[in-house]
SEBA-641187 format. One record per residue (C-alpha): x, y, z; residue number from 0. Coordinates in Angstrom, 1 decimal. Example, Ala and Ser with C-alpha at 12.3 -4.5 7.8 and 13.67 -1.06 7.14 Angstrom:
// residues 2
@x:12.3, y:-4.5, z:7.8, resi:0
@x:13.7, y:-1.1, z:7.1, resi:1
// end
This chain:
// residues 399
@x:-7.5, y:-6.0, z:2.7, resi:0
@x:-9.0, y:-4.1, z:5.2, resi:1
@x:-12.7, y:-3.0, z:4.8, resi:2
@x:-15.6, y:-1.3, z:6.7, resi:3
@x:-18.7, y:-3.4, z:6.2, resi:4
@x:-22.4, y:-3.6, z:7.3, resi:5
@x:-24.6, y:-6.6, z:7.5, resi:6
@x:-28.0, y:-5.0, z:8.8, resi:7
@x:-29.4, y:-1.8, z:8.8, resi:8
@x:-29.1, y:0.7, z:11.8, resi:9
@x:-27.0, y:3.2, z:13.6, resi:10
@x:-23.1, y:3.9, z:12.8, resi:11
@x:-22.2, y:1.0, z:15.1, resi:12
@x:-23.4, y:-1.5, z:12.5, resi:13
@x:-20.3, y:-0.8, z:10.6, resi:14
@x:-17.2, y:-3.2, z:11.4, resi:15
@x:-13.9, y:-3.7, z:10.3, resi:16
@x:-13.2, y:-6.9, z:8.3, resi:17
@x:-10.3, y:-8.5, z:6.3, resi:18
@x:-11.6, y:-9.3, z:2.9, resi:19
@x:-9.6, y:-10.8, z:-0.3, resi:20
@x:-8.0, y:-8.2, z:-2.3, resi:21
@x:-9.9, y:-8.2, z:-5.8, resi:22
@x:-8.2, y:-9.4, z:-8.7, resi:23
@x:-8.6, y:-7.2, z:-12.1, resi:24
@x:-9.8, y:-9.2, z:-15.2, resi:25
@x:-10.6, y:-8.0, z:-18.5, resi:26
@x:-10.4, y:-4.3, z:-18.9, resi:27
@x:-10.6, y:-3.8, z:-15.1, resi:28
@x:-8.5, y:-1.6, z:-12.9, resi:29
@x:-7.1, y:-2.4, z:-9.2, resi:30
@x:-7.1, y:0.9, z:-7.4, resi:31
@x:-5.5, y:1.4, z:-4.0, resi:32
@x:-7.9, y:3.8, z:-2.2, resi:33
@x:-6.5, y:6.9, z:-0.5, resi:34
@x:-9.2, y:8.9, z:0.3, resi:35
@x:-13.2, y:8.6, z:0.2, resi:36
@x:-15.9, y:10.2, z:1.7, resi:37
@x:-19.0, y:9.9, z:4.0, resi:38
@x:-22.2, y:11.3, z:2.1, resi:39
@x:-25.8, y:11.7, z:3.8, resi:40
@x:-26.8, y:9.2, z:0.9, resi:41
@x:-24.6, y:6.7, z:2.4, resi:42
@x:-26.0, y:7.4, z:6.0, resi:43
@x:-29.2, y:6.5, z:4.6, resi:44
@x:-28.2, y:3.5, z:3.0, resi:45
@x:-26.8, y:2.4, z:6.2, resi:46
@x:-30.1, y:2.9, z:7.7, resi:47
@x:-32.0, y:1.4, z:5.2, resi:48
@x:-33.6, y:4.8, z:4.3, resi:49
@x:-35.6, y:5.6, z:2.3, resi:50
@x:-37.5, y:2.5, z:2.2, resi:51
@x:-37.7, y:2.5, z:-1.7, resi:52
@x:-34.0, y:2.1, z:-1.8, resi:53
@x:-34.1, y:-1.5, z:-0.1, resi:54
@x:-35.2, y:-2.5, z:-3.8, resi:55
@x:-31.7, y:-1.9, z:-4.8, resi:56
@x:-29.9, y:-2.7, z:-1.3, resi:57
@x:-31.9, y:-5.5, z:0.1, resi:58
@x:-35.4, y:-5.7, z:1.5, resi:59
@x:-34.4, y:-6.8, z:5.1, resi:60
@x:-30.6, y:-6.4, z:5.1, resi:61
@x:-28.0, y:-5.1, z:2.9, resi:62
@x:-27.4, y:-7.8, z:0.1, resi:63
@x:-23.8, y:-9.1, z:-0.3, resi:64
@x:-22.8, y:-7.0, z:-3.1, resi:65
@x:-23.5, y:-3.8, z:-1.5, resi:66
@x:-22.1, y:-4.2, z:2.2, resi:67
@x:-19.3, y:-2.4, z:1.7, resi:68
@x:-20.2, y:1.5, z:1.4, resi:69
@x:-18.4, y:4.2, z:-0.4, resi:70
@x:-19.4, y:6.3, z:-3.2, resi:71
@x:-16.4, y:8.5, z:-4.3, resi:72
@x:-12.8, y:7.6, z:-4.5, resi:73
@x:-9.6, y:8.7, z:-5.2, resi:74
@x:-6.6, y:6.6, z:-5.2, resi:75
@x:-3.8, y:4.9, z:-7.3, resi:76
@x:-3.9, y:2.3, z:-10.0, resi:77
@x:-1.9, y:-0.6, z:-8.6, resi:78
@x:-2.4, y:-3.0, z:-11.7, resi:79
@x:-4.8, y:-3.6, z:-14.5, resi:80
@x:-6.8, y:-6.3, z:-16.4, resi:81
@x:-5.2, y:-7.8, z:-19.7, resi:82
@x:-7.8, y:-5.6, z:-21.7, resi:83
@x:-7.3, y:-2.6, z:-20.1, resi:84
@x:-6.3, y:0.6, z:-22.4, resi:85
@x:-7.0, y:3.7, z:-20.6, resi:86
@x:-5.0, y:3.3, z:-17.4, resi:87
@x:-1.7, y:2.0, z:-16.3, resi:88
@x:-0.1, y:1.4, z:-12.9, resi:89
@x:1.0, y:4.5, z:-11.1, resi:90
@x:-1.8, y:6.7, z:-12.1, resi:91
@x:-3.6, y:8.7, z:-9.7, resi:92
@x:-7.7, y:8.5, z:-10.3, resi:93
@x:-10.7, y:9.5, z:-8.7, resi:94
@x:-14.4, y:8.8, z:-9.6, resi:95
@x:-17.6, y:7.4, z:-8.5, resi:96
@x:-18.3, y:3.7, z:-7.9, resi:97
@x:-22.1, y:3.9, z:-8.7, resi:98
@x:-24.5, y:1.3, z:-7.3, resi:99
@x:-21.4, y:-1.1, z:-6.8, resi:100
@x:-20.4, y:1.1, z:-3.8, resi:101
@x:-17.0, y:-0.3, z:-2.2, resi:102
@x:-14.7, y:2.5, z:-1.6, resi:103
@x:-14.6, y:2.0, z:2.2, resi:104
@x:-11.9, y:-0.2, z:1.9, resi:105
@x:-8.1, y:-0.4, z:1.0, resi:106
@x:-8.7, y:-1.7, z:-2.7, resi:107
@x:-11.3, y:-1.1, z:-5.4, resi:108
@x:-11.7, y:-3.2, z:-8.6, resi:109
@x:-13.8, y:-1.1, z:-11.4, resi:110
@x:-14.0, y:-1.5, z:-15.2, resi:111
@x:-12.1, y:1.3, z:-17.2, resi:112
@x:-15.2, y:2.3, z:-18.2, resi:113
@x:-16.4, y:3.2, z:-15.0, resi:114
@x:-16.9, y:7.0, z:-14.1, resi:115
@x:-13.5, y:8.0, z:-13.4, resi:116
@x:-10.7, y:9.8, z:-14.7, resi:117
@x:-7.0, y:11.0, z:-13.7, resi:118
@x:-6.4, y:13.6, z:-10.8, resi:119
@x:-4.5, y:16.8, z:-11.8, resi:120
@x:-1.0, y:16.9, z:-10.2, resi:121
@x:-1.7, y:19.7, z:-7.8, resi:122
@x:-4.9, y:18.2, z:-6.3, resi:123
@x:-4.5, y:16.0, z:-3.3, resi:124
@x:-6.4, y:12.6, z:-2.6, resi:125
@x:-8.8, y:14.2, z:0.0, resi:126
@x:-9.7, y:17.2, z:-2.6, resi:127
@x:-10.3, y:14.6, z:-5.4, resi:128
@x:-12.5, y:12.5, z:-3.5, resi:129
@x:-14.5, y:15.2, z:-1.8, resi:130
@x:-15.2, y:16.6, z:-5.6, resi:131
@x:-16.9, y:13.9, z:-7.3, resi:132
@x:-20.3, y:13.3, z:-6.3, resi:133
@x:-21.2, y:16.6, z:-4.9, resi:134
@x:-20.0, y:18.4, z:-8.3, resi:135
@x:-21.4, y:16.0, z:-10.8, resi:136
@x:-24.7, y:15.9, z:-9.2, resi:137
@x:-25.2, y:19.8, z:-9.1, resi:138
@x:-23.7, y:19.7, z:-13.0, resi:139
@x:-26.5, y:17.0, z:-13.7, resi:140
@x:-29.4, y:18.9, z:-12.4, resi:141
@x:-28.1, y:22.5, z:-13.2, resi:142
@x:-26.8, y:21.8, z:-16.7, resi:143
@x:-28.6, y:19.0, z:-18.1, resi:144
@x:-32.1, y:19.1, z:-16.4, resi:145
@x:-32.7, y:22.8, z:-15.7, resi:146
@x:-30.2, y:23.9, z:-18.5, resi:147
@x:-29.8, y:27.2, z:-16.6, resi:148
@x:-28.7, y:30.4, z:-18.3, resi:149
@x:-26.6, y:33.4, z:-17.9, resi:150
@x:-28.9, y:36.0, z:-16.2, resi:151
@x:-31.6, y:33.7, z:-14.5, resi:152
@x:-32.1, y:33.5, z:-11.0, resi:153
@x:-31.4, y:30.5, z:-9.1, resi:154
@x:-32.2, y:29.4, z:-5.5, resi:155
@x:-29.9, y:26.9, z:-3.9, resi:156
@x:-31.5, y:25.1, z:-0.9, resi:157
@x:-29.0, y:23.3, z:1.1, resi:158
@x:-26.2, y:26.0, z:0.0, resi:159
@x:-23.5, y:24.9, z:2.2, resi:160
@x:-23.8, y:21.2, z:1.9, resi:161
@x:-21.8, y:18.9, z:-0.7, resi:162
@x:-24.0, y:19.3, z:-3.7, resi:163
@x:-24.6, y:23.0, z:-2.6, resi:164
@x:-21.4, y:24.5, z:-2.3, resi:165
@x:-20.9, y:23.1, z:-6.0, resi:166
@x:-24.2, y:24.3, z:-7.1, resi:167
@x:-23.7, y:27.9, z:-6.0, resi:168
@x:-20.1, y:27.8, z:-7.8, resi:169
@x:-21.5, y:26.2, z:-11.1, resi:170
@x:-24.7, y:28.5, z:-11.3, resi:171
@x:-22.2, y:31.7, z:-10.4, resi:172
@x:-20.1, y:30.7, z:-13.1, resi:173
@x:-22.9, y:30.1, z:-15.8, resi:174
@x:-23.7, y:33.6, z:-15.1, resi:175
@x:-27.0, y:33.3, z:-13.0, resi:176
@x:-27.9, y:35.2, z:-10.1, resi:177
@x:-27.2, y:33.0, z:-7.3, resi:178
@x:-29.3, y:33.0, z:-3.8, resi:179
@x:-28.5, y:30.4, z:-1.1, resi:180
@x:-30.4, y:28.8, z:1.9, resi:181
@x:-28.4, y:27.8, z:4.8, resi:182
@x:-27.7, y:28.4, z:8.5, resi:183
@x:-26.6, y:32.0, z:9.4, resi:184
@x:-23.1, y:30.6, z:10.6, resi:185
@x:-22.3, y:29.4, z:7.0, resi:186
@x:-23.5, y:32.6, z:5.3, resi:187
@x:-20.4, y:33.8, z:4.7, resi:188
@x:-18.9, y:30.7, z:3.3, resi:189
@x:-21.8, y:30.7, z:0.8, resi:190
@x:-21.4, y:34.4, z:-0.1, resi:191
@x:-17.8, y:33.7, z:-0.8, resi:192
@x:-18.7, y:30.8, z:-3.3, resi:193
@x:-20.9, y:33.3, z:-5.4, resi:194
@x:-24.1, y:33.7, z:-3.8, resi:195
@x:-25.4, y:37.4, z:-4.2, resi:196
@x:-28.1, y:36.5, z:-1.4, resi:197
@x:-28.2, y:34.2, z:1.7, resi:198
@x:-31.1, y:33.5, z:3.6, resi:199
@x:-30.6, y:32.2, z:7.1, resi:200
@x:-33.1, y:29.6, z:7.5, resi:201
@x:-33.2, y:29.7, z:11.3, resi:202
@x:-34.3, y:33.3, z:10.9, resi:203
@x:-35.8, y:34.0, z:7.3, resi:204
@x:-38.4, y:32.3, z:5.2, resi:205
@x:-37.6, y:33.0, z:1.6, resi:206
@x:-41.0, y:32.2, z:0.3, resi:207
@x:-42.1, y:35.5, z:1.7, resi:208
@x:-39.1, y:37.6, z:0.4, resi:209
@x:-40.9, y:38.9, z:-2.5, resi:210
@x:-38.2, y:37.1, z:-4.6, resi:211
@x:-39.0, y:35.1, z:-7.9, resi:212
@x:-36.6, y:32.4, z:-9.4, resi:213
@x:-36.2, y:30.6, z:-12.6, resi:214
@x:-34.7, y:27.4, z:-10.7, resi:215
@x:-35.2, y:26.2, z:-7.4, resi:216
@x:-32.4, y:23.4, z:-6.6, resi:217
@x:-33.5, y:21.9, z:-3.4, resi:218
@x:-30.5, y:19.7, z:-2.8, resi:219
@x:-31.3, y:18.6, z:0.7, resi:220
@x:-35.1, y:18.1, z:0.0, resi:221
@x:-36.0, y:19.6, z:3.0, resi:222
@x:-38.8, y:22.0, z:1.4, resi:223
@x:-41.4, y:20.9, z:-1.1, resi:224
@x:-42.7, y:22.0, z:-4.4, resi:225
@x:-45.8, y:23.4, z:-2.6, resi:226
@x:-43.9, y:25.2, z:-0.6, resi:227
@x:-41.4, y:26.6, z:-3.5, resi:228
@x:-44.4, y:27.2, z:-5.9, resi:229
@x:-45.0, y:30.9, z:-5.0, resi:230
@x:-41.3, y:31.5, z:-5.6, resi:231
@x:-41.0, y:30.2, z:-9.2, resi:232
@x:-41.5, y:32.4, z:-12.4, resi:233
@x:-44.5, y:31.1, z:-14.4, resi:234
@x:-42.3, y:28.5, z:-16.2, resi:235
@x:-39.9, y:28.2, z:-13.4, resi:236
@x:-38.5, y:24.6, z:-12.6, resi:237
@x:-38.5, y:23.2, z:-9.0, resi:238
@x:-35.4, y:20.4, z:-8.8, resi:239
@x:-35.6, y:18.1, z:-5.8, resi:240
@x:-32.6, y:15.6, z:-5.5, resi:241
@x:-34.9, y:12.7, z:-4.0, resi:242
@x:-38.6, y:11.8, z:-2.9, resi:243
@x:-40.6, y:9.5, z:-4.8, resi:244
@x:-43.6, y:11.7, z:-4.6, resi:245
@x:-41.5, y:14.3, z:-6.8, resi:246
@x:-41.3, y:11.6, z:-9.5, resi:247
@x:-45.1, y:11.9, z:-9.6, resi:248
@x:-45.3, y:15.6, z:-9.3, resi:249
@x:-42.9, y:15.8, z:-12.1, resi:250
@x:-45.2, y:13.7, z:-14.7, resi:251
@x:-48.0, y:15.7, z:-13.6, resi:252
@x:-46.5, y:19.4, z:-14.0, resi:253
@x:-44.9, y:18.5, z:-17.4, resi:254
@x:-48.7, y:18.5, z:-18.4, resi:255
@x:-49.3, y:22.0, z:-17.1, resi:256
@x:-48.2, y:25.4, z:-18.4, resi:257
@x:-47.1, y:26.6, z:-14.9, resi:258
@x:-44.1, y:25.6, z:-12.8, resi:259
@x:-42.5, y:22.3, z:-13.3, resi:260
@x:-41.0, y:19.9, z:-11.0, resi:261
@x:-38.1, y:18.1, z:-12.8, resi:262
@x:-35.9, y:15.3, z:-11.0, resi:263
@x:-34.0, y:12.4, z:-12.2, resi:264
@x:-30.6, y:10.7, z:-10.9, resi:265
@x:-26.7, y:11.0, z:-11.9, resi:266
@x:-25.0, y:7.9, z:-12.2, resi:267
@x:-23.2, y:8.2, z:-15.4, resi:268
@x:-20.6, y:11.1, z:-14.7, resi:269
@x:-18.2, y:11.1, z:-17.5, resi:270
@x:-19.1, y:14.3, z:-19.1, resi:271
@x:-19.2, y:16.2, z:-15.8, resi:272
@x:-15.8, y:14.6, z:-14.6, resi:273
@x:-13.9, y:16.1, z:-17.6, resi:274
@x:-15.3, y:19.4, z:-16.4, resi:275
@x:-14.5, y:18.8, z:-13.0, resi:276
@x:-10.8, y:17.6, z:-14.0, resi:277
@x:-10.6, y:21.0, z:-16.0, resi:278
@x:-11.8, y:23.0, z:-13.3, resi:279
@x:-9.5, y:21.5, z:-10.4, resi:280
@x:-6.4, y:21.5, z:-13.0, resi:281
@x:-6.8, y:25.3, z:-13.2, resi:282
@x:-7.7, y:26.1, z:-9.6, resi:283
@x:-11.4, y:27.6, z:-10.6, resi:284
@x:-13.2, y:25.3, z:-8.2, resi:285
@x:-13.5, y:25.5, z:-4.3, resi:286
@x:-13.7, y:22.1, z:-2.6, resi:287
@x:-15.1, y:22.4, z:0.8, resi:288
@x:-13.8, y:19.7, z:3.4, resi:289
@x:-15.4, y:19.8, z:6.9, resi:290
@x:-13.4, y:17.0, z:8.7, resi:291
@x:-11.2, y:14.6, z:7.9, resi:292
@x:-11.1, y:10.9, z:9.6, resi:293
@x:-9.0, y:7.6, z:9.4, resi:294
@x:-11.1, y:4.8, z:8.1, resi:295
@x:-10.8, y:3.3, z:11.2, resi:296
@x:-13.0, y:6.0, z:12.9, resi:297
@x:-15.8, y:5.7, z:10.0, resi:298
@x:-18.3, y:4.9, z:12.7, resi:299
@x:-17.6, y:8.4, z:14.2, resi:300
@x:-17.8, y:10.0, z:11.2, resi:301
@x:-21.2, y:8.4, z:10.3, resi:302
@x:-22.1, y:9.9, z:13.7, resi:303
@x:-21.3, y:13.2, z:12.7, resi:304
@x:-22.8, y:13.1, z:9.1, resi:305
@x:-25.9, y:11.8, z:10.9, resi:306
@x:-26.3, y:15.0, z:13.0, resi:307
@x:-26.9, y:16.9, z:9.6, resi:308
@x:-24.8, y:19.6, z:10.5, resi:309
@x:-21.6, y:19.0, z:8.1, resi:310
@x:-20.7, y:21.8, z:5.6, resi:311
@x:-19.5, y:20.6, z:2.5, resi:312
@x:-17.6, y:17.3, z:2.6, resi:313
@x:-16.5, y:14.5, z:5.2, resi:314
@x:-13.2, y:12.8, z:4.0, resi:315
@x:-11.9, y:9.4, z:5.0, resi:316
@x:-8.4, y:8.8, z:4.6, resi:317
@x:-7.9, y:5.0, z:3.8, resi:318
@x:-4.2, y:4.4, z:2.4, resi:319
@x:-1.8, y:1.9, z:4.1, resi:320
@x:1.7, y:1.1, z:4.5, resi:321
@x:1.7, y:-2.1, z:2.5, resi:322
@x:4.3, y:-2.2, z:-0.5, resi:323
@x:2.6, y:-2.6, z:-3.9, resi:324
@x:4.2, y:-6.1, z:-4.6, resi:325
@x:3.1, y:-7.3, z:-1.0, resi:326
@x:-0.3, y:-6.2, z:-2.3, resi:327
@x:-0.2, y:-8.1, z:-5.6, resi:328
@x:1.0, y:-11.2, z:-4.0, resi:329
@x:-2.5, y:-11.4, z:-2.1, resi:330
@x:-4.1, y:-11.0, z:-5.9, resi:331
@x:-5.2, y:-14.3, z:-7.2, resi:332
@x:-3.7, y:-15.1, z:-10.6, resi:333
@x:-1.4, y:-12.2, z:-10.3, resi:334
@x:2.2, y:-13.2, z:-10.4, resi:335
@x:5.1, y:-10.8, z:-9.2, resi:336
@x:8.6, y:-11.3, z:-10.3, resi:337
@x:10.5, y:-8.4, z:-9.2, resi:338
@x:8.3, y:-5.4, z:-10.1, resi:339
@x:7.1, y:-7.0, z:-13.3, resi:340
@x:3.4, y:-8.6, z:-13.1, resi:341
@x:2.1, y:-11.7, z:-14.5, resi:342
@x:-1.1, y:-12.5, z:-15.8, resi:343
@x:-0.3, y:-10.8, z:-19.4, resi:344
@x:-0.4, y:-7.4, z:-17.8, resi:345
@x:3.0, y:-5.6, z:-18.9, resi:346
@x:3.1, y:-2.7, z:-16.1, resi:347
@x:5.9, y:-1.4, z:-14.0, resi:348
@x:5.2, y:-0.4, z:-10.4, resi:349
@x:7.2, y:2.7, z:-10.4, resi:350
@x:5.5, y:4.5, z:-8.0, resi:351
@x:6.6, y:4.3, z:-4.3, resi:352
@x:4.0, y:3.8, z:-1.6, resi:353
@x:4.8, y:6.9, z:0.0, resi:354
@x:4.3, y:9.1, z:-3.1, resi:355
@x:1.9, y:12.1, z:-2.1, resi:356
@x:0.4, y:14.9, z:-4.1, resi:357
@x:1.4, y:18.6, z:-3.5, resi:358
@x:-0.4, y:19.7, z:-0.7, resi:359
@x:-1.9, y:23.4, z:-1.5, resi:360
@x:-1.4, y:25.8, z:1.4, resi:361
@x:-4.6, y:27.8, z:2.3, resi:362
@x:-4.4, y:30.6, z:-0.3, resi:363
@x:-2.6, y:28.7, z:-2.8, resi:364
@x:-5.5, y:28.3, z:-5.3, resi:365
@x:-9.1, y:28.0, z:-4.6, resi:366
@x:-9.5, y:24.3, z:-3.4, resi:367
@x:-10.0, y:23.0, z:0.1, resi:368
@x:-7.0, y:21.2, z:2.1, resi:369
@x:-7.5, y:17.8, z:3.8, resi:370
@x:-8.3, y:18.4, z:7.5, resi:371
@x:-7.0, y:16.5, z:10.4, resi:372
@x:-9.4, y:14.0, z:12.1, resi:373
@x:-12.1, y:15.9, z:13.6, resi:374
@x:-10.7, y:19.4, z:12.3, resi:375
@x:-12.7, y:21.8, z:9.9, resi:376
@x:-10.8, y:22.7, z:6.5, resi:377
@x:-12.3, y:24.6, z:3.7, resi:378
@x:-9.3, y:26.0, z:2.0, resi:379
@x:-8.8, y:30.0, z:2.4, resi:380
@x:-12.2, y:30.2, z:4.0, resi:381
@x:-11.4, y:27.3, z:6.6, resi:382
@x:-12.2, y:29.9, z:9.5, resi:383
@x:-15.5, y:30.2, z:7.9, resi:384
@x:-16.4, y:26.5, z:7.6, resi:385
@x:-15.1, y:25.7, z:11.2, resi:386
@x:-18.4, y:27.5, z:12.3, resi:387
@x:-20.3, y:25.4, z:10.3, resi:388
@x:-23.4, y:23.2, z:10.3, resi:389
@x:-23.8, y:21.8, z:6.9, resi:390
@x:-26.9, y:20.0, z:5.1, resi:391
@x:-27.6, y:17.4, z:2.5, resi:392
@x:-29.6, y:14.2, z:1.3, resi:393
@x:-30.2, y:11.3, z:-1.5, resi:394
@x:-28.7, y:8.5, z:-3.2, resi:395
@x:-25.6, y:9.1, z:-4.9, resi:396
@x:-25.4, y:12.8, z:-3.4, resi:397
@x:-23.0, y:14.1, z:-0.9, resi:398
// end
């Protein structure tokens, strides 16, 4: 199978296309043909070996063998399953999060059926599904599980036009909170359309001297700090950074005080958030903002763009391929193919053709974004706004 690997830390050019063996599912594993993935700011950092403490997981001097294929979020189709699989079957469209295993920058991905994934609603495209996973579930984890926001509270989202930020604005607004956002002026109209009552243009305004006070400040890009944000927090307000080792120390210290607090954490197990995400997508109640779409052969260029720090929402990578399912299975060790019947005790039928594609929504046909062409900005029925974009972002497992 085709995959993009990096064997050393460095610029986008360290990514190289290689041929790797197609993984074989065993036990409760599921083999997925990846149709779409994304490039997140977190992966940009991983590629560079940043932050340094992240090398504890990735490898101290170079990426360890098991994490050399990046790719945190994915959307694709189940090709076959291991003999112990009960939740999924061949032909189902699925999307989810690979976690520390990574691996979605490849034609095929093998995950246990208990991984953070679920089925894709019928009218949602692979691009939309892939671009919705990590940003939404991270925003959900911080706002719902850590801050436990409530209707009527005031929430400030820093980096409101980024992957996490665009979902955070929508989630907070749906909860009934009063939402303000911080982003560039060129993205103000987009953020307002997502539910923000006020938007600060960070190139011209300083939200810390606005006179506003917030119950929650969600710093999705960690470009501010607790010291800077403390004056705008109410007495028991919460500052939510998505990364930064110092913030873990501050979280411990502020937990012992009666003043504003720092709360942080990491969203890895995403099942509950994915269930809500799937429901929102299924009922067209969530906007998926897609900035640009690149084929996997242009992954280096996609990383260059993400490295600029100017993406809005999500950058999608299309993977796909023209190989028939039977041809793929012949390359999987231990899987025997007799017509369309799969051996190894897996009773499955490959009755879904390779060229099967989900319904492509037109702009204005619901609230989700559309996958763009390589280098093209797309944000659903507000694609004209995002075309003037300069997004934001940061953290491991964050868009």
